[in-house]
C-alpha positions in Angstrom: 20.7 -16.7 29.5 16.7 -16.2 29.7 15.1 -17.4 27.0 12.9 -15.2 24.7 9.0 -14.8 25.6 7.1 -14.2 21.7 3.6 -14.3 20.7 1.8 -14.0 17.9 -0.8 -10.7 17.9 -3.5 -10.5 15.3 -5.2 -7.2 14.7 -8.3 -7.8 12.3 -10.0 -5.9 9.8 -12.5 -4.4 12.0 -9.5 -3.7 14.8 -7.7 -1.9 11.9 -11.0 0.1 11.3 -12.0 0.8 15.2 -8.2 2.0 15.4 -8.6 4.3 12.8 -11.9 5.6 14.1 -10.2 6.1 17.7 -7.1 8.3 16.9 -8.7 9.5 13.5 -7.6 8.7 9.8 -5.4 12.1 9.5 -3.3 10.8 12.4 -3.0 7.7 10.9 -1.8 8.7 7.8 0.7 10.9 9.3 2.1 7.9 11.7 2.5 5.9 8.4 3.9 8.4 6.1 6.4 9.4 9.1 7.3 6.0 9.0 7.8 5.5 5.0 9.8 8.8 5.2 12.1 7.4 8.4 12.4 3.8 6.3 13.5 5.1 3.2 16.0 6.9 4.7 17.5 3.6 5.9 17.0 2.2 2.0 20.8 0.4 2.1 19.8 -1.5 5.5 17.1 -3.8 3.9 16.9 -6.7 1.8 15.1 -6.0 -1.2 13.6 -8.0 -4.0 10.6 -7.6 -6.4 7.6 -9.1 -5.8 6.6 -12.4 -6.5 3.2 -12.6 -8.7 1.2 -15.0 -9.9 -1.0 -13.8 -12.9 -4.3 -14.5 -14.4 -6.7 -13.2 -17.2 -8.8 -12.0 -14.3 -6.1 -10.6 -11.9 -2.7 -11.2 -9.8 -2.1 -12.5 -6.7 1.7 -11.2 -5.4 4.0 -11.8 -2.1 5.9 -8.8 -1.0 8.8 -9.2 1.0 11.4 -7.2 2.8 13.8 -7.5 5.6 16.2 -5.4 8.0 18.6 -7.0 10.5 16.0 -7.3 13.1 12.6 -7.4 11.7 10.8 -9.3 8.2 7.5 -8.6 6.6 5.7 -9.7 3.6 2.3 -8.9 2.3 -0.1 -11.0 0.6 -2.0 -8.8 -1.7 -4.1 -9.4 -4.8 -5.3 -7.3 -7.9 -8.7 -8.4 -9.7 -10.4 -5.7 -11.2 -13.6 -7.7 -11.7 -14.1 -8.9 -8.1 -16.7 -6.3 -7.4 -19.4 -6.8 -10.4 -18.4 -10.3 -10.4 -18.0 -11.2 -7.2 -18.9 -8.9 -4.8 -15.2 -8.5 -3.7 -13.2 -5.6 -3.0 -10.8 -5.1 -6.3 -7.5 -5.5 -3.8 -7.9 -7.3 -0.3 -4.3 -8.4 1.6 -3.2 -9.2 5.0 0.8 -9.1 6.0 3.3 -10.5 8.6 5.5 -8.8 10.3 8.4 -11.4 12.0 11.3 -11.5 14.5 14.5 -12.0 12.3 16.8 -13.3 15.3 14.0 -15.7 16.0 11.9 -16.4 12.9 9.1 -16.3 15.4 5.7 -14.4 13.6 4.9 -11.2 15.9 1.8 -9.7 14.2 -0.7 -10.7 11.4 -2.9 -7.7 10.4 -5.5 -7.0 7.8 -4.1 -5.0 5.2 -6.8 -3.9 2.8 -7.7 -1.1 4.6 -4.0 -0.1 5.5 -2.8 -0.7 2.2 -5.2 2.2 0.6 -4.2 4.2 3.5 -0.2 3.1 2.9 -0.4 3.8 -0.3 -2.0 7.2 -0.1 0.7 8.1 2.4 3.4 7.4 0.0 1.8 9.6 -2.6 2.3 12.1 -0.1 5.9 11.3 1.0 6.8 11.6 -2.9 4.8 14.8 -3.5 6.2 16.7 -0.9 10.0 15.8 -2.3 8.3 16.5 -6.0 5.8 18.9 -6.5 5.8 22.5 -6.5 5.9 24.2 -2.9 2.6 26.2 -2.8 0.6 23.2 -4.4 -3.0 23.8 -3.4 -4.9 22.0 -6.4 -5.3 18.4 -7.8 -7.2 16.8 -10.3 -8.1 12.6 -9.3 -8.6 10.4 -12.2 -10.5 7.3 -10.8 -12.5 7.8 -8.1 -13.1 3.9 -6.6 -11.9 2.6 -3.4 -8.3 4.5 -3.2 -9.9 7.7 -4.4 -11.2 9.4 -0.6 -7.5 7.6 1.1 -5.8 9.9 -1.7 -8.0 12.8 -1.4 -8.2 13.5 2.7 -3.8 12.3 2.7 -3.2 15.2 0.4 -5.6 17.6 2.0 -4.2 17.0 5.4 -1.0 16.1 5.0 0.2 18.5 2.0 -2.6 21.2 2.2 -4.6 20.6 -0.9 -7.4 22.8 -0.6 -9.2 22.1 -3.9 -9.6 18.7 -6.0 -11.1 18.2 -9.5 -12.9 14.7 -10.0 -13.2 12.6 -13.2 -14.3 8.7 -13.5 -16.0 7.1 -16.1 -18.2 5.7 -13.8 -20.2 8.8 -12.4 -21.8 6.6 -9.8 -18.0 6.2 -8.7 -17.4 10.0 -8.5 -21.1 10.5 -6.5 -19.8 8.0 -4.0 -16.6 9.8 -3.5 -18.1 13.1 -3.1 -21.0 11.9 -0.9 -17.9 10.3 1.3 -16.0 13.8 1.6 -18.6 15.6 1.9 -20.0 13.8 4.9 -16.4 13.6 6.3 -15.8 16.2 9.3 -12.0 16.0 8.1 -13.1 17.3 4.8 -15.1 20.4 5.6 -12.6 22.7 4.0 -11.5 20.9 0.7 -13.3 21.8 -2.3 -14.7 19.4 -4.4 -15.8 19.5 -7.9 -16.8 16.6 -10.5 -15.9 17.3 -14.3 -17.2 15.7 -17.4 -13.7 14.8 -18.8 -10.0 14.0 -17.7 -8.9 16.9 -19.7 -11.7 19.0 -18.1 -10.3 18.0 -14.8 -6.7 18.2 -15.3 -6.4 22.1 -16.6 -4.7 24.4 -14.3 -4.6 22.2 -11.3 -0.8 21.8 -9.4 -1.0 17.6 -9.0 -2.6 14.9 -10.8 -3.1 12.1 -9.3 -4.3 9.1 -11.3 -5.6 5.6 -9.6 -7.8 3.5 -12.1 -8.0 -0.3 -11.7 -8.6 -1.8 -15.2 -6.1 -4.6 -16.1 -5.2 -2.9 -19.7 -3.0 -0.4 -21.0 -5.0 2.5 -20.7 -3.7 6.0 -21.8 -5.8 8.2 -19.0 -3.4 11.4 -19.9 -2.2 12.7 -23.1 0.7 14.7 -23.9 -0.9 18.2 -24.8 -2.9 17.6 -20.8 0.1 18.2 -19.0 1.0 21.7 -18.1 4.2 23.2 -17.3 5.1 22.6 -13.2 2.9 20.0 -12.6 3.4 17.0 -10.5 1.8 13.6 -11.7 1.4 10.8 -8.9 0.8 7.9 -11.0 -0.9 5.1 -8.9 -3.1 2.5 -10.9 -0.3 1.0 -13.2 0.7 -1.9 -10.9 1.3 -4.5 -12.7 2.6 -6.2 -16.3 0.2 -4.9 -19.1 -2.0 -2.5 -16.5 -0.8 1.0 -17.0 -2.4 4.2 -17.3 0.5 7.1 -18.5 1.4 7.0 -21.8 5.3 6.9 -23.6 4.7 10.6 -24.1 3.6 11.9 -21.2 6.8 9.8 -19.4 9.1 11.7 -21.9 7.5 15.0 -20.9 8.2 14.4 -17.2 11.3 13.8 -14.8 10.2 10.2 -13.2 10.7 9.1 -10.0 10.1 5.3 -8.8 10.1 3.4 -5.7 12.3 0.2 -6.6 13.7 0.3 -10.2 13.7 -3.4 -10.7 10.2 -3.8 -9.9 8.9 -0.6 -11.7 10.5 -1.2 -14.9 8.6 -4.6 -15.1 5.3 -3.3 -13.5 4.7 0.4 -13.8 4.1 2.8 -16.5 7.7 2.7 -17.1 7.3 -0.8 -18.9 6.3 0.9 -21.6 9.6 2.4 -22.0 13.1 1.3 -23.0 15.9 -0.1 -20.4 18.0 3.2 -20.5 15.2 5.6 -20.1 16.3 7.5 -17.0 14.6 7.3 -13.6 15.6 8.2 -10.1 14.7 6.3 -7.1 13.0 8.2 -4.5 15.3 7.2 -1.6 18.0 9.5 -3.3 15.9 12.7 -3.3 14.5 12.2 0.0 18.2 11.3 1.7 19.4 14.2 -0.2 21.9 12.8 -2.9 20.1 13.7 -5.8 17.8 16.6 -6.6 14.0 15.8 -7.1 12.3 19.0 -9.1 15.1 21.5 -10.3 12.5 24.4 -11.3 8.5 25.4 -10.8 8.1 24.6 -14.5 9.4 21.2 -14.7 7.2 18.2 -15.0 7.7 15.7 -12.3 6.1 12.0 -12.0 5.8 9.5 -9.3 5.4 6.6 -11.1 4.0 4.4 -8.1 3.4 0.4 -8.1 3.8 0.3 -4.3 7.3 -1.5 -2.8 7.0 -3.9 0.1 8.9 -1.2 2.4 5.8 0.9 2.4 4.1 -2.2 3.9 7.0 -2.7 6.4 6.4 0.7 7.5 2.5 0.0 7.7 2.9 -2.6 10.0 5.2 -1.2 12.2 2.8 1.9 12.7 0.0 -0.9 13.3 1.9 -2.7 16.0 2.9 0.2 17.9 -0.4 1.8 17.9 -2.6 -1.0 17.9 -1.1 -2.2 21.0 -1.4 0.7 22.4 -4.7 1.1 22.1 -5.5 -2.8 23.3 -6.7 -3.5 19.7 -4.6 -6.7 19.0 -5.5 -10.5 20.3 -3.1 -13.4 21.2 -2.8 -15.8 18.2 -2.2 -19.3 19.2 -0.4 -19.8 16.0 2.7 -21.6 16.7 3.0 -24.3 19.2 4.2 -24.8 22.6 6.3 -27.3 23.2 7.8 -28.3 26.6 10.7 -29.7 24.9 10.9 -27.7 21.3 13.0 -31.0 19.6 10.1 -32.8 19.9 7.3 -31.8 17.7 5.6 -35.0 17.8 4.5 -34.6 21.3 1.6 -32.4 20.0 0.1 -35.4 18.6 1.3 -38.2 21.1 -1.8 -40.0 22.7 -2.6 -38.7 26.1 -2.1 -41.4 28.9 -5.4 -41.2 31.0 -6.4 -43.7 33.8 -10.0 -43.1 32.8 -10.1 -45.6 30.6 -8.5 -49.2 32.0 -9.9 -51.2 29.9 -8.9 -49.5 26.7 -7.3 -52.1 24.4 -4.6 -51.9 22.0 -4.4 -51.3 18.7 -3.1 -54.8 18.1 -6.0 -56.5 19.9 -8.4 -54.7 17.9 -7.2 -54.9 14.9 -6.8 -59.2 15.9 
């Protein structure tokens, strides 16, 4: 039987950015969204667990593993809200691995900092397709930091959102977002307006997306801001002690989650008692449970980010980046002529060029 020839491929941050530039951000988001939807339909085929987190006063570092019977993946990701101001670093930095279950061989190591922003926006759209009103055309985007452009463009291109209302406590963040969208030919048909408060921004919209970054129990929305039929896409509350949506808003909505055991610990759901009813999104996508049941119902997707979405994104990167010739071979795993003899890697090479080389015993003597 022939041995399986496997090699680790590497996709750098610049390689991922080049991939997006070459095939277009809307196409990348659509491809990742399609993978996410497909993988959620196979929910029961995956070995799932909540992510492993190391919390500190400045942020969190997490590992997010998942596997089916063919492929294992994990993501390393941090969340440090003060990074930008104190260290000149992104709030979120990430990389990920795809590995072959049959052998354990790492197949792909990839950046996931850029890709996490794209897959988060793609996941938001997958949920909104199932939960928002079908004729939704307007959205408020509360929090205009590093994730905001991706959310805006994903909802514009994949859901048909035509108008976005912006608000951030940092007016420079909003100005940055407006500049980026106005300069992007992919957003030429998108109407974007800045508002002076959350209350003004959310008035009359179909969808509210909250994507704030502070590690605190915030109340970005209040119950009196929520109008019948709205869909809330809560993205920023994603670890213990970091929330955006207060209990009174959750109680007004029918709440949907990714992986319930994880969301109860990390999401806005951490405010609620253990018997507060939620529905996992995969059940709606698979047609096992209904999503929105009327045009006046308020729905909420309590999004914390789940490993399956990174699995989906890594599958897309592996296929698309390989097709575009953007991966590099990485000498990560030793090549052994005898796989049982790892010591051969460090065994001294025999050479005829040093006939007078003294033995260790002679030197010590």
